[in-house]
Each structure stands twice: as C-alpha cells, then as structure tokens.
C-alpha positions in Angstrom: -193.6 -124.0 -101.6 -190.5 -126.1 -102.2 -188.9 -128.2 -99.5 -185.3 -127.0 -99.8 -183.6 -130.1 -98.4 -185.6 -132.3 -100.8 -184.7 -130.0 -103.7 -181.0 -130.4 -102.8 -181.4 -134.2 -102.7 -183.1 -134.0 -106.0 -180.3 -131.9 -107.5 -177.7 -134.3 -106.2 -179.6 -137.2 -107.8 -179.9 -135.3 -111.0 -176.2 -134.7 -111.2 -175.5 -138.4 -110.5 -177.8 -139.4 -113.3 -176.2 -136.7 -115.6 -172.8 -138.3 -114.9 -174.1 -141.8 -115.7 -175.7 -140.5 -118.9 -172.5 -138.6 -119.7 -174.3 -135.3 -120.1 -172.3 -132.1 -120.9 -172.8 -129.0 -118.8 -174.8 -127.6 -121.7 -177.1 -130.6 -121.6 -177.5 -130.3 -117.8 -178.4 -126.6 -118.2 -180.9 -127.3 -120.9 -182.6 -130.1 -119.0 -182.8 -128.0 -115.8 -184.2 -125.0 -117.7 -181.1 -123.1 -118.6 -179.9 -121.9 -115.2 -176.9 -119.6 -115.1 -173.7 -121.6 -115.4 -172.5 -120.2 -112.0 -175.8 -121.4 -110.4 -175.4 -124.8 -112.1 -171.9 -125.2 -110.8 -173.0 -124.1 -107.3 -175.8 -126.7 -107.4 -173.2 -129.3 -108.3 -171.3 -128.3 -105.2 -174.4 -128.6 -103.1 -174.7 -124.8 -102.7 -176.3 -122.0 -104.7 -179.7 -120.6 -104.7 -182.9 -122.6 -104.0 -184.2 -124.5 -107.0 -187.5 -123.1 -108.3 -190.7 -125.1 -108.7 -190.1 -125.7 -112.4 -186.5 -126.9 -111.8 -187.8 -129.4 -109.2 -190.5 -130.6 -111.7 -187.9 -131.1 -114.3 -185.8 -133.1 -111.9 -188.8 -135.2 -111.1 -189.3 -136.0 -114.8 -185.6 -137.0 -115.1 -185.8 -139.2 -112.0 -188.9 -140.9 -113.5 -187.2 -141.3 -116.9 -184.1 -142.8 -115.2 -186.2 -145.2 -113.1 -188.3 -146.4 -116.1 -185.3 -146.9 -118.3 -183.6 -149.0 -115.7 -186.7 -151.1 -115.2 -187.1 -151.6 -119.0 -183.4 -152.2 -119.5 -182.1 -153.8 -116.3 -178.4 -153.8 -117.4 -177.2 -150.4 -116.2 -174.8 -149.8 -119.1 -177.6 -150.5 -121.6 -180.0 -148.3 -119.7 -177.5 -145.4 -119.6 -176.6 -145.8 -123.3 -180.3 -145.8 -124.3 -180.6 -142.1 -123.6 -178.1 -141.2 -126.4 -179.1 -143.6 -129.1 -181.3 -142.7 -132.0 -184.9 -143.9 -131.4 -187.5 -144.9 -134.0 -190.4 -144.3 -131.7 -192.7 -141.6 -133.1 -192.1 -139.2 -130.2 -188.4 -139.1 -131.0 -188.5 -139.0 -134.8 -185.2 -140.8 -135.2 -183.5 -138.5 -132.6 -182.3 -139.7 -129.2 -184.0 -139.0 -125.9 -181.1 -136.9 -125.0 -181.6 -134.7 -128.0 -185.3 -134.2 -127.2 -184.6 -133.6 -123.5 -182.0 -130.9 -124.3 -184.3 -129.0 -126.5 -185.0 -127.2 -123.2 -188.8 -127.5 -123.1 -190.3 -129.0 -120.0 -193.0 -130.6 -122.2 -190.3 -132.7 -123.8 -189.3 -134.2 -120.5 -192.9 -134.9 -119.7 -193.5 -136.6 -123.1 -190.5 -138.9 -122.6 -191.6 -139.7 -119.1 -195.1 -140.6 -120.3 -193.8 -142.6 -123.2 -191.6 -144.7 -120.9 -194.3 -145.1 -118.4 -196.6 -146.4 -121.2 -193.9 -148.9 -122.2 -193.8 -150.2 -118.6 -197.5 -151.0 -118.6 -197.9 -152.4 -122.2 
C-alpha cells in the first residue's frame, strides 16, 4: 500500500528535479510511465489521483539518480546538464541519460540508477 502523503512529496520532488533538468512535459510523462496529461498537470498542482506503486518506484529511481549525479558532480549546473549530454558509457550507447530515461521503460531508470551507484563506489 502506498503512503499518499509520501507519494505527493515524491511527486513534488520529481517536478522540482524535472525543472532543474529542463524536462518537457512529454519527458516527464515518459519517465513517470505515461500518465494522462490531465493527471500529470494535476500532480504538478499537488492534486489529482493517487500515484500508483510503479509511479512511486519510478520517482524513487529518479531521486536516486539525482542524488548520485549531485554527489559525482558537486557543481549543480554541471550535474543538471549531465542528464542531457551524450554519454560514451556502454549503457547509454552515445545517447544521453535523458534519452534513455524517456524511452519509458522502468528498467531504463533502474539501469541508470545502478550505473550511477556503481560509479559512486568505484
């Protein structure tokens, strides 16, 4: 069962990160699992239906990605820009993390999170 107040806090954090990363509404929808645009806008306003378990898991991955990037790149502007820059790491294949995250598959978010966590501990 999802703790609704925590889900709302998570959504608020997600939209703050999305703003820092300069994500489009389409990017946000893809990362959150393609919610209806009306739902997405309601969530931005702190309203709307309860976020489902998968959406909360997606938000968790994004929060972990954000944290890891900011540890690895402690200058906020560099950390925020990293998400959109092409990356030579094998998991990105020359694409950016943003491109991979917006493919819409939760496994992409998980892979990026795991990649960054591994970078933190190597």
